N, C-alpha and C positions, 0 to 999 in steps of 0.2 A: 095288194096294197102297198103303198110309198112310205117314203120315209116319215114323211109328215105325218101319214096317219099312222104309222107304229107308233111314234113317237105322242102323239095325241091318247092313244091307248095306253102306252105307257105313263103318262102323267095322268088319267082316269083312274088307273091301279093305284099310284102313289097317292091320289087323293083318297079313295078307298078307303086306304090303309092308314090314313090319317097320318101318312111322314112328312105331308107339305106343313102341318101344323108347327108352331114355334116350340122349343124343348122335346120333339119327337124322339126317340130314340133310335131313329133312321134318320136323322135328317138328312136332307137331301143338299146336301153341300158339295162342292167342287171337290174338295180335297176327300170326304168321306166317298163318294161317287166314284173317283179316280182307285182308292184303296180297294173298291169293290169291285173294280174293272181289272184290278192287277189278279186279286185273289180269282176271281171265275176263269181267267186264262189260266191261272196256275193248275187249275182244276179240269181243262182240256189238256193240255200237259202231261199230268197227271193221268188219264186215261191213257196214255202212250208210255208211262214207265217201267221199265222193264220187260217192254214185248217191243218187236218189229210191224205185230198188226195191227192192222187197224181197229179202234174199240169198234165193239157193238154201236152200229148207226144211230138208235132210240138214245141211246147216252151221251154220243156224241154231241147229237142236234140237242140235245138238252142243255148241255153245258155254252154251246155256239150261242143257243138261244140267250143265256145270262150273259155272255160277254155283250150281244148285241144291244140287250136291254139296258145296261148298265151305259153301254158308249151313248146311245140315244139318249138317255136323263141326263150325262154329263155336257153331252153338246147343248142340250135344251138349255139347263141350268146356269151354262156359261155363255148363252146367248148366242151361240155359234149355228152356222147355216151348214149342216153337216153335208149336205147331198151337194152343196157349192162346193164345200171343201173338198169332198172326195174328186168331184169335178176339176176343179183346182192343180188338185195334188196329182192327176192322172195326167192333166197336161206337162207338167212341170216331170213328170217322170220320162213320157215320151222325149223329150228334149235335153233327158238327161244321157249321159254316155255311162255306160256300164261295161262292166269288166268283163272281156269276149272268153 
C-alpha cells in the first residue's frame, strides 16, 4: 500500500469516528495532531526505557503504527505531500556534508 492509500485509510477512520466534525473532542487540527504525534513517539521511547533490549516486536510495531498514522494525518490536514517531502529531504541529505 502506498502513502496516498494509507492516508486515505486514515481519513476514512477519522470520518468514521466523527473526528472530522466541528466540535469533535478529537479535532483534527495541526496542533492537536502534532501533539499526538509527539506523545506517540514518546511511547516508542518508553518501550526502550531502562533497557538496552529491543522491546517485543508486536509492541514496537503497534507504537510505530500510531506514529505513522498521526504523521500521515498531520501531513494531510496541513496540505503536505508527504511522499514528495520525503523524497525532497532525502535529496537534501544526499547533498549534505555529514560529520565523519
